[in-house]
N, C-alpha and C positions, 0 to 999 in steps of 0.2 A: 505492501500500500504506501510507502513510505518512497517506495525506490519509484511507483509510476506518478507521485506528487510532486518528484524531483524533474524528473523528466518531463512534465506537462510545464514547469517555470522554465526550464533550460529553453527547451523550441522556439516559445514567442520572444525570448531575448535573442536568440541566435537570427531570427527571421527580423528584427529590428534592425541589429545589427548590417546584416544583410544588404539591407535596404538602404540603410544611412551610407553606407560603403560604393553601393552602385549609383546613388546621387552623387556623393564627391569625383566619383569617377567619372562620372557624366561633365562636370564645372570644370574639370581639369582639362578634359579633350574640347570643349567647345572653341569655335576659332576667335580668336581676336577680333573685332571691333573695328571695322574703319576709321572712326572717327579717335584719337586719344582722348584719354581721361583727363580732365581738366586739371590745370596746376593754379599756383596762385598767379604765376604771372602769363597765364593763356586759358581763359574761362571759354568754355562751348556752350553755346546757349540754343535750344532748340525754341523756332519762331512761329507759335500760332497764332493768329488774327479774325478778329472778325473786322470785316471792313465797312467803309464808310463813305455815306456818297463826295462828302466835301472834307476838304482836309480841315481835319477837328484838332486844335489847341492843347491836348491832353497836359500839358504841361507846365500851361500857364503863356502870357505871353507880354510883352513889353513892347515900348513901340518904336524899339530898334532892332526886334527881330526879325528875320524874315528869312527867305529861301535863297539862299547863298549861292547853290551849285546845282547838277543835275542832269540826267542822260537820258536817254532810249537805247535799251539794251536790246539784243538780237531778238529776244519772242516779243518784242514789242512795249515790254512795261517799261511807263515811265519812272524813274528815281529822282527824286529830290531831296538834298541835304538844306539843313535848316542850323541859322544860330540860336540853339535852345530846345528847338522839339525833338532834334534826332532826324529819322530818316523817313522817307515816305515813298511807298512803293502804289502807284498807280496801274491797275490791269484795263482801262477804257472802261472800267463797269465804279470803281471802289477803290479809296484810298486806305492802305493799311502803314501803322505807324510802328517804326522799327526803336526802341530807346536801349538808356544801360540798363533795363530791365532787360531785355532781351540779347545781352551780348555787347552793346556798342562801350567802348570805354571812357564816351564822353557824347551828352547830345548836343554840342557842337560840331558842326561836321562841314568843314570849307572847301574838302575837295571828293569827286566819285568817279572813278575807273572803272570799265569792265576790258578784264583780258582777253587775252585768244580764247581761253578755255571756258569765257561765260563767267567765273569768277567776278562778284561784284566788291571792288575796294573802296576803303571810306578812309579819308582822311581828318582826323578829328584832333580837337584843342589837347589829346594826350595821345595823339601817337592811329598808329594804322591798326585798323579792323576788315578783316577778309568774310562775306558771304558765299558761301558754296553752293546756294540752293534750298538749304535748310539747315543750316547753322552759320550765327556770327561767331568768332570769335578773335581777340586781337592779333595780332602780327608784328612783335616788338623790336625794335632793331637795337642790336646789342649794346648793351650799357660801354664795355671796352673798347667800340670803336666810334662814340661820339666823345666830339671833341670836348676841353675844358673850357668853360665860361667863365670868363673871369669878371665881366661887367654884365649883371643881372639887370640895373637900370630899366632897358627899353621893355624885358619882358611884363608881361602881367596874365591875370586870369585868362582874356580874351586871346594873348598872344604868347604863346609857353614857347620854352625851347624843344615840346614834343613836337606842337604843332605842324600839321601836314598841309600846307598851304596847295600846295598843287601836286599835282601826279601824272604820267606819260607810260607810255606800253612804245617801245620804238620797235622799228622793221627787224630788229633780228630778235625782238622778243624779251629784250629789257627794260624792266621796270625801273622809271626814275621816281623819288621822291625828293619834292621841294620841302623842306622844313625848319623850325626856327633857330634850326642851330648848324645846317648843312644841306648839303645835296649828296641823298645814298641811292645808289644802283641797287636794285633784288633780280636775279639771276634765274628764281625757280628755286632757288636750294639758300644761298645765306644773302648776304647784308654788306654793301662795301662801300667808304664813301670816297667819293669824286678826290677830294683834294688830299686826301692819304696818298694817293698813289704819286710818288715822286718823280715817275717818269713824264708826268704831265707840266709842261709847259706854262706857269703861272707868274708872267713878268709884272702884273699887276696888281700880284699881292690879294687876290677877292677873295672872298671869304663865302662868297652866297648862302647867308643866312636871312628866311623868309625870301624864298622865289615867288611870287606871287602868280606864276605860270610857266610852263613848258612845253617848247613846241619844235619837234623836226622837222624839216623841211624837203624839202623834194631831194635835194642832194646828201642829205643824212646828217645835215650840221644843226646840232644841239646850240634849239637858242632857249637861257634862261633871263626871265623878266620878273627882275628885282623889284620887293615893295617896300613898303612901310620900313622904320627905321626897324631894329637894327639893320636892315636888307638898304636900300638905297644906293644898289652899286650900281644902275644901269641896264643896260641891256648887254648880257654877255654871250659872247659866240665861240663851243666848243665844238672843234673836227675832231676830235676822236685824241690829237696827240696835244693842243694847245690851246689854253681858254684867255681870251682876250677882254677886255670892254671896250663898248662903245655907249657915249656917255654924251649925247645931246644937249648943247647949252647947259652941258655942268648936271643936270635933271636927273632921279634919280629912283623915281616910284611911279610905279607901273602897276596895273589894274589887272586884264589881261591880254593875249595876244593872237595873232590865227596868222596861216598862209590863205593869202586870199586865192579865190578860183585862176587871176592871172598868176597867181604864182610869188606875189611878192608880200611879205611882210606887212601885216596892221597891227598896229600899238595902241592898249588906251591908255592914257598918261593921266594919272589924277589932277595935275594943275597947269597942263599944255595939249588938251584934246588930243585929236588922232593923227599919229606918224604913219607914216610908212615909208618903207626898204626895198630894193632890190637888191639886199644883200649886203650891200658895202654902208651907204652913208642913208640917215634918216631926214625925211622932210615933214612939215604939215600937209593934213590932209583935207579933203573937203567936208565940214560939219554942217550940223543944221546953225544958223544965225542968231537963235534965241541960248543954246547953249552955254552957258559959264566954261572958262578952262577949267573951273577948279572942280567941276562938279562930276564929272564923265565917271561912271561906274563900270561899264560892262559895254562889247561891242560884238558883232555876230553879223558873219555876212553869209547869207541863203542859198540855199540850191539853184537860185536863178541869178545869184549878185548883187540880190539889194544889200543896202547895210544898216541894220539896225542898230541906233545910238540909245543909249539908257544913261540916265541921270538922276541925280538927287535936291539936284537946282535949278531953276528955272530962269528968268530973265533976269531977275536982282538978285544980288546974294543974301541970303536966309529967308528967302519966300518961301523954300520947303516944299515950291511945287514939283521942278524936276519934269519929268516923264520919259517919254518913249517915244523915237522919229525912225521912219522909215524913208529910204529912197532908193530908186532905181540906180545910183552912183556907183561904181564899182573902180577898179585901181586901171581897167580899160577905159574907163568913159569917165574920167571926172570932172567935167564940165557937162554934166547930166541933168539928168530934171531936179528941182530942189526937195529938200526934206518935206515930210507930212508927220505931225504930231497925232499922234492916237490914243495917247494916255497924260494924263495931266498931274501926275503925284509922284513921288519919289521912285524911283526904278531900279532893282540891283539886278538883277539875272535875266540873259536872254536864252531861252533853245527854242533850237526848231525841230518838231518831230516828222515824221517820216512821210505823214500825210501834208506837210507842209503848212501845218498850224504852227503859230507863234507862241510860245508858253513865257509868261514873266510874272517877276516877285514884284510887291511893294511892301512898305511896311505895315507893322501888327501883322505879318505871316500871311499876307494876302499874298494870290496865285488868281492868277487870269489866263486864259486862252483867247488867241486873236485866230479866227478863219480868214482871215484878210477881209470881213466885211462886218462880226460885230464880235462884240466881247462878251467872252461869259466867266462868272468868278467861279472859284470851285474852292473856293474856304469860307472857313465862319464869318 
């Protein structure tokens, strides 16, 4: 009787032990997941959202908060980076908001890039993030390759050493980042700081801090357009071996730049209007008569060669009207039609989508679409 009781007791224990061992074995033989486990320096956040028909200010807003950058990706989605409310994705029907709760390291987004593989990169006040279609994760520039900053007087919470003002993927696939403390290159595996390459000729002793925009021209030349202090280095030309500065009128603060349909460069300066260049010298370019030189925010040349000019001031300094102008003037027809004003409030950013609609932003997170006939507001 006692023996029978012992056997009945041991059998369930053996079965339980076998079950636990089997479970442990299954756990150990599972293949690793494709997404690495999050670390303190590299969070990975899954993004699941409910869309809204308009751009909703989930973070609250201030008068100077706006949509600062954007693009249309290969799938047709529109992405908008904001100064204070993270990123919005528009699929043609609804807006989806991504913030620090979703993996961004800052809700201040200054630049956006889609790479060849379809990843979306966000340049924020606190560094770089990448969206792979499922997750948003920081992509940190290694601390040990960053320069030592002695003078921190120019850096603020809106303009930090880590701020990524501009991004570009060149024809070879290298991604360039213009940050608060210099220009970096990413080859898909590792980062390098451009000016740490001692083989590069840098006779102008450039630092490339706060590069507001980066453009690769048809000849493969990389152009860096310096922004506000501690940038203010003007227009810098890099041919792969030598980097040199071009500083028209000894002026160094630029907003954005592009290579026009004609192959010339067009540059939006903060205080001297629009400049153009064939790759050598820069000269003044036709622009709206009502535009104050000190008020230029952004320029865009659309697919048809029309120039769009955005400003935060109007006829008189301080009137805070500003606006958006367009014209059929192009680099090949500098004496063409005059500019027409279509919007009479401060404008900060302009984007043309695949259907030739013009999107632009204004104060208090305003977002508009212009179909060449009427304006539609897409914000609260």
